[in-house]
C-alpha positions in Angstrom: -7.9 -9.3 -22.2 -10.1 -8.6 -19.3 -10.9 -10.8 -16.7 -14.1 -10.9 -15.4 -14.1 -10.7 -11.1 -16.2 -13.8 -10.2 -19.3 -12.5 -8.1 -20.8 -15.4 -5.3 -24.5 -16.8 -6.6 -27.1 -14.6 -5.2 -25.0 -11.3 -5.4 -26.2 -8.6 -7.5 -24.6 -9.2 -11.3 -24.4 -5.1 -12.0 -21.5 -5.2 -9.4 -19.4 -7.7 -12.2 -15.6 -5.5 -12.5 -13.1 -6.1 -14.9 -9.5 -6.6 -13.3 -8.5 -3.4 -14.5 -11.3 -1.3 -12.7 -10.5 -3.6 -9.6 -6.7 -2.6 -10.1 -7.4 1.1 -10.6 -9.6 1.0 -7.2 -6.3 -0.9 -5.5 -4.3 1.6 -6.9 -6.8 4.5 -5.5 -6.6 2.7 -2.4 -2.7 2.9 -1.9 -2.3 6.5 -2.4 -4.6 7.4 0.0 -3.2 5.8 2.1 -0.1 6.8 1.1 -1.6 10.4 1.8 -2.7 9.3 5.3 0.2 8.8 5.9 2.3 11.7 5.1 0.6 14.1 6.7 0.0 12.1 10.0 3.8 12.3 9.8 3.9 16.2 8.6 3.8 18.3 11.7 5.4 15.8 13.7 8.7 17.9 15.1 10.5 14.5 16.0 10.5 13.4 12.5 12.1 16.7 10.8 16.0 15.8 11.8 15.0 11.7 10.0 11.6 12.2 8.1 10.1 8.6 7.2 10.8 6.9 3.8 7.7 6.1 2.6 7.6 4.0 -0.6 4.7 2.2 -3.1 4.9 -0.8 -5.0 8.4 -2.3 -2.5 9.4 -5.4 -4.2 11.4 -7.4 -1.6 12.9 -10.8 -2.7 12.1 -13.8 0.5 14.1 -16.9 -0.2 14.1 -15.9 -4.3 10.8 -14.6 -4.2 9.4 -11.3 -4.9 6.2 -10.0 -3.2 5.5 -6.7 -3.7 4.3 -4.4 -0.7 1.6 -1.8 -1.1 2.9 0.5 1.1 6.3 1.3 3.2 6.9 3.3 5.7 10.7 3.4 7.4 11.7 4.8 10.2 15.4 5.7 11.7 15.4 7.7 15.2 18.4 8.5 16.1 19.2 5.1 16.9 20.9 2.2 14.8 17.7 0.2 14.4 15.2 0.8 11.3 11.6 0.3 11.9 9.4 -0.8 8.9 6.1 -0.2 9.2 4.3 -2.6 6.0 1.1 -1.9 4.5 -1.0 -4.1 2.4 -4.1 -2.9 0.5 -7.9 -4.8 -0.3 -10.8 -3.3 -1.8 
């Protein structure tokens, strides 16, 4: 069963998307962001020893609640601290 995205009154009727189409667009946006992030780190000599870990749709459990994050980038740059960057895509 496909649910329709609600369009506010006054907007074009031809803009109706099914959830599956919206989901596809969201996944494409996530993939584009992943490729941009990978390309931005590709030629950085400081990251050759420890390249960042890039994951899509990572699930975190916070106080018993599951949260899915579109894209995460983790850095460990020669210290005992890990840097975590979280990206959420909106289409």
